[in-house]
C-alpha positions in Angstrom: -30.4 -16.4 -45.0 -28.6 -17.2 -41.8 -26.0 -19.8 -41.3 -25.8 -22.2 -38.4 -22.4 -22.6 -36.9 -21.7 -25.4 -34.5 -18.8 -25.1 -32.1 -17.7 -27.5 -29.4 -17.5 -25.5 -26.1 -14.7 -27.7 -24.9 -12.6 -26.7 -27.8 -13.3 -23.0 -27.2 -12.4 -23.4 -23.5 -9.2 -25.2 -24.4 -8.2 -22.4 -26.8 -8.9 -19.8 -24.1 -6.9 -21.7 -21.5 -4.0 -21.9 -23.9 -4.1 -18.2 -24.6 -4.4 -17.4 -20.9 -1.4 -19.6 -20.1 0.6 -17.8 -22.8 -0.3 -14.4 -21.4 0.8 -15.6 -18.0 4.2 -16.6 -19.3 4.5 -13.2 -21.0 3.6 -11.4 -17.7 6.2 -13.5 -15.9 8.8 -12.5 -18.5 7.9 -8.9 -18.1 8.3 -9.1 -14.3 11.7 -10.6 -14.7 12.7 -7.9 -17.1 11.5 -5.1 -14.8 13.3 -6.7 -11.9 16.6 -6.7 -13.9 16.1 -3.1 -14.9 15.4 -2.2 -11.2 18.7 -3.8 -10.2 20.6 -1.9 -12.9 19.0 1.4 -11.9 19.9 0.8 -8.2 23.4 0.0 -9.2 23.7 3.2 -11.3 22.2 5.2 -8.4 24.9 3.8 -6.1 27.6 4.6 -8.5 26.3 8.1 -9.0 26.1 8.6 -5.2 29.7 7.4 -4.9 30.9 9.8 -7.6 29.0 12.7 -5.9 30.7 11.9 -2.6 34.1 11.7 -4.2 33.8 14.9 -6.2 32.2 16.9 -3.4 35.5 18.3 -2.0 36.4 19.6 -5.5 33.2 21.7 -5.5 34.6 23.9 -2.7 37.7 24.9 -4.7 35.7 26.6 -7.5 
């Protein structure tokens, strides 16, 4: 015995659009997070480069 299920296509499309919008927001949040991490990594790299430059003369005395 099979059942007949009636679904309004407009409702299905509306739900899909809502989910796509939500995914878009999540992707944007991830992009912002990645950009912030990139900035931190660049900052740490600059600090490490400065430390390497500062401590370079001490390497010659060992």
